[in-house]
DRENTIGU-327693 format. One record per residue (C-alpha): x, y, z; residue number from 1. Coordinates in steps of 0.1 Angstrom, whole numbers. Layout:
% residues N
<atom <X,Y,Z>,NUM>
...
END
This chain:
% residues 293
<atom <111,81,-188>,1>
<atom <76,73,-197>,2>
<atom <61,83,-231>,3>
<atom <65,118,-216>,4>
<atom <98,137,-212>,5>
<atom <122,126,-185>,6>
<atom <124,146,-152>,7>
<atom <151,172,-148>,8>
<atom <182,160,-130>,9>
<atom <174,178,-97>,10>
<atom <140,162,-96>,11>
<atom <155,128,-102>,12>
<atom <179,134,-74>,13>
<atom <150,143,-52>,14>
<atom <131,112,-63>,15>
<atom <161,91,-53>,16>
<atom <157,104,-18>,17>
<atom <120,97,-18>,18>
<atom <127,61,-29>,19>
<atom <154,58,-1>,20>
<atom <128,70,25>,21>
<atom <102,46,11>,22>
<atom <126,16,13>,23>
<atom <136,24,50>,24>
<atom <99,27,58>,25>
<atom <89,-6,40>,26>
<atom <116,-26,58>,27>
<atom <108,-12,92>,28>
<atom <71,-20,88>,29>
<atom <79,-55,74>,30>
<atom <105,-62,101>,31>
<atom <121,-83,74>,32>
<atom <142,-78,43>,33>
<atom <174,-65,29>,34>
<atom <186,-29,37>,35>
<atom <221,-21,24>,36>
<atom <217,-29,-12>,37>
<atom <183,-13,-19>,38>
<atom <193,19,-1>,39>
<atom <226,21,-21>,40>
<atom <207,16,-54>,41>
<atom <183,45,-50>,42>
<atom <200,68,-76>,43>
<atom <203,39,-101>,44>
<atom <166,31,-100>,45>
<atom <155,67,-100>,46>
<atom <178,74,-130>,47>
<atom <163,45,-149>,48>
<atom <126,50,-142>,49>
<atom <125,88,-142>,50>
<atom <154,96,-165>,51>
<atom <161,73,-193>,52>
<atom <139,42,-196>,53>
<atom <110,41,-220>,54>
<atom <80,27,-201>,55>
<atom <44,35,-194>,56>
<atom <26,27,-162>,57>
<atom <-7,32,-179>,58>
<atom <2,5,-204>,59>
<atom <28,-18,-188>,60>
<atom <28,-41,-218>,61>
<atom <35,-13,-243>,62>
<atom <54,-28,-272>,63>
<atom <78,1,-273>,64>
<atom <90,-2,-237>,65>
<atom <124,-8,-224>,66>
<atom <128,-38,-201>,67>
<atom <145,-41,-167>,68>
<atom <156,-74,-152>,69>
<atom <165,-72,-115>,70>
<atom <189,-101,-111>,71>
<atom <197,-94,-74>,72>
<atom <161,-100,-65>,73>
<atom <167,-95,-27>,74>
<atom <169,-58,-35>,75>
<atom <133,-58,-45>,76>
<atom <122,-30,-21>,77>
<atom <140,-4,-42>,78>
<atom <123,-17,-73>,79>
<atom <89,-18,-57>,80>
<atom <94,18,-45>,81>
<atom <104,29,-80>,82>
<atom <74,12,-95>,83>
<atom <50,27,-69>,84>
<atom <63,62,-73>,85>
<atom <62,58,-111>,86>
<atom <25,49,-109>,87>
<atom <24,11,-114>,88>
<atom <9,5,-79>,89>
<atom <-5,26,-50>,90>
<atom <22,39,-28>,91>
<atom <2,27,2>,92>
<atom <7,-8,-10>,93>
<atom <44,-6,-1>,94>
<atom <34,-12,35>,95>
<atom <25,-48,25>,96>
<atom <61,-58,18>,97>
<atom <66,-95,27>,98>
<atom <31,-99,42>,99>
<atom <13,-131,36>,100>
<atom <-7,-128,3>,101>
<atom <10,-95,-7>,102>
<atom <20,-88,-42>,103>
<atom <53,-75,-28>,104>
<atom <72,-106,-17>,105>
<atom <108,-107,-7>,106>
<atom <118,-115,-43>,107>
<atom <98,-101,-73>,108>
<atom <75,-125,-91>,109>
<atom <68,-114,-126>,110>
<atom <30,-122,-127>,111>
<atom <24,-104,-94>,112>
<atom <27,-68,-104>,113>
<atom <25,-47,-136>,114>
<atom <59,-35,-146>,115>
<atom <78,-66,-134>,116>
<atom <96,-82,-163>,117>
<atom <111,-113,-146>,118>
<atom <110,-134,-115>,119>
<atom <142,-134,-96>,120>
<atom <156,-151,-65>,121>
<atom <184,-175,-74>,122>
<atom <214,-152,-81>,123>
<atom <232,-152,-114>,124>
<atom <202,-157,-137>,125>
<atom <192,-121,-146>,126>
<atom <219,-114,-171>,127>
<atom <210,-146,-190>,128>
<atom <173,-136,-190>,129>
<atom <183,-101,-203>,130>
<atom <206,-114,-229>,131>
<atom <179,-137,-242>,132>
<atom <155,-109,-244>,133>
<atom <181,-87,-262>,134>
<atom <188,-115,-287>,135>
<atom <151,-117,-296>,136>
<atom <149,-79,-301>,137>
<atom <179,-79,-324>,138>
<atom <176,-110,-344>,139>
<atom <139,-120,-343>,140>
<atom <119,-88,-338>,141>
<atom <146,-67,-355>,142>
<atom <137,-38,-333>,143>
<atom <168,-17,-326>,144>
<atom <149,10,-306>,145>
<atom <143,-9,-274>,146>
<atom <169,-15,-246>,147>
<atom <172,-43,-220>,148>
<atom <187,-34,-186>,149>
<atom <200,-59,-162>,150>
<atom <210,-50,-126>,151>
<atom <233,-73,-107>,152>
<atom <250,-72,-73>,153>
<atom <288,-75,-72>,154>
<atom <287,-106,-50>,155>
<atom <264,-121,-75>,156>
<atom <292,-120,-101>,157>
<atom <307,-150,-83>,158>
<atom <281,-171,-101>,159>
<atom <293,-190,-132>,160>
<atom <260,-184,-150>,161>
<atom <269,-147,-152>,162>
<atom <300,-155,-173>,163>
<atom <282,-178,-196>,164>
<atom <257,-150,-203>,165>
<atom <287,-126,-207>,166>
<atom <301,-148,-235>,167>
<atom <268,-152,-252>,168>
<atom <260,-115,-252>,169>
<atom <294,-106,-266>,170>
<atom <293,-133,-293>,171>
<atom <260,-121,-306>,172>
<atom <270,-84,-303>,173>
<atom <239,-75,-283>,174>
<atom <243,-37,-282>,175>
<atom <208,-33,-268>,176>
<atom <218,-50,-236>,177>
<atom <230,-26,-209>,178>
<atom <239,-41,-175>,179>
<atom <246,-23,-143>,180>
<atom <266,-38,-114>,181>
<atom <259,-24,-80>,182>
<atom <295,-24,-69>,183>
<atom <292,-19,-31>,184>
<atom <319,-43,-21>,185>
<atom <297,-63,4>,186>
<atom <277,-95,3>,187>
<atom <259,-115,29>,188>
<atom <291,-130,45>,189>
<atom <313,-100,44>,190>
<atom <334,-80,20>,191>
<atom <334,-92,-16>,192>
<atom <372,-91,-18>,193>
<atom <374,-114,13>,194>
<atom <346,-139,3>,195>
<atom <356,-143,-33>,196>
<atom <378,-115,-47>,197>
<atom <366,-99,-79>,198>
<atom <399,-82,-86>,199>
<atom <400,-62,-118>,200>
<atom <363,-63,-125>,201>
<atom <365,-38,-153>,202>
<atom <393,-58,-170>,203>
<atom <373,-90,-167>,204>
<atom <343,-76,-186>,205>
<atom <365,-60,-212>,206>
<atom <383,-93,-218>,207>
<atom <349,-109,-223>,208>
<atom <342,-84,-251>,209>
<atom <320,-59,-233>,210>
<atom <321,-21,-235>,211>
<atom <327,-10,-199>,212>
<atom <320,22,-180>,213>
<atom <327,30,-144>,214>
<atom <307,57,-126>,215>
<atom <297,71,-93>,216>
<atom <265,52,-86>,217>
<atom <251,80,-65>,218>
<atom <255,107,-93>,219>
<atom <224,109,-113>,220>
<atom <242,129,-140>,221>
<atom <270,104,-143>,222>
<atom <245,75,-145>,223>
<atom <224,92,-172>,224>
<atom <256,100,-192>,225>
<atom <267,64,-189>,226>
<atom <234,51,-202>,227>
<atom <234,76,-231>,228>
<atom <269,64,-240>,229>
<atom <258,27,-237>,230>
<atom <228,33,-260>,231>
<atom <252,46,-287>,232>
<atom <273,14,-286>,233>
<atom <256,-8,-311>,234>
<atom <281,-36,-317>,235>
<atom <286,-50,-282>,236>
<atom <269,-50,-248>,237>
<atom <278,-25,-222>,238>
<atom <286,-30,-185>,239>
<atom <282,0,-162>,240>
<atom <301,-6,-129>,241>
<atom <283,17,-105>,242>
<atom <304,24,-74>,243>
<atom <280,27,-45>,244>
<atom <279,28,-7>,245>
<atom <259,1,9>,246>
<atom <232,16,31>,247>
<atom <238,50,15>,248>
<atom <221,78,34>,249>
<atom <216,59,66>,250>
<atom <247,66,87>,251>
<atom <245,36,110>,252>
<atom <242,13,80>,253>
<atom <268,26,56>,254>
<atom <296,3,47>,255>
<atom <285,-24,72>,256>
<atom <278,-58,56>,257>
<atom <258,-68,86>,258>
<atom <229,-47,71>,259>
<atom <229,-67,39>,260>
<atom <199,-88,51>,261>
<atom <187,-69,82>,262>
<atom <159,-44,85>,263>
<atom <158,-13,106>,264>
<atom <134,-9,135>,265>
<atom <105,15,135>,266>
<atom <124,36,161>,267>
<atom <154,38,138>,268>
<atom <132,47,109>,269>
<atom <116,75,129>,270>
<atom <149,88,142>,271>
<atom <163,89,106>,272>
<atom <132,108,94>,273>
<atom <133,132,123>,274>
<atom <170,140,118>,275>
<atom <161,151,82>,276>
<atom <131,171,92>,277>
<atom <107,147,74>,278>
<atom <71,142,85>,279>
<atom <63,110,103>,280>
<atom <60,81,79>,281>
<atom <25,74,66>,282>
<atom <5,42,62>,283>
<atom <15,30,97>,284>
<atom <-17,11,103>,285>
<atom <0,-21,92>,286>
<atom <29,-14,115>,287>
<atom <5,-10,144>,288>
<atom <-11,-43,135>,289>
<atom <22,-60,136>,290>
<atom <31,-45,170>,291>
<atom <-2,-60,184>,292>
<atom <4,-95,169>,293>
END
């Protein structure tokens, strides 16, 4: 939420679909980028920005804001879509994804856009950044009213840096740190359990001293309930394992790891929108320019 009240759950659900449509459009226009992860994270980002996070697009540096670190930076399209529809940048600017000179590069750069709290690209770093921020809030600022959210991909959990951050956060009892793993079971080379099995992911985090919740990552009500529970846990960090479908909502992408880093075509975007009775996508002037290049 902003400094205003959060949206009702049905409106957050509708916003998730809006974000999903924006992501599909952005990627088709860019002809580049990652599809499966951003599409599967639509409900997560909608729940955070329109349901539970304290933030203010009119004052991005507001000292009372919550902070979001997107560790799996290749899923930037869904973050850009959320920021745009929340009011941090014009929605039309989403058409500039990955263009030369655009503020919307393939991985987010903190100084490029209002509302971005970290630069991400190398996987495994976001949880450390978030833990450091939460440490400052607790022990230096002594501000218990702000929360730090860190989103990670499940394949990213292969990184050793993640587990160093996990130990640090547990040791210092960083209850203001709430992390969410996008558990979609795919990564760039295939299924996570084939590439590097994660096994009992919940048990691993519990062993490291975290409070752990598992939810349906496409249920706004479940996500909001999990965040509310996590905010009440003051003596340790919380990990929310959000079970999601990669490519959610786009039938030819769902569950297929080959769409991890592959964009749809303009024709696929248009067919998807037409099947749902949606109007033709706007801001296609940039797409036309690309076709003529």
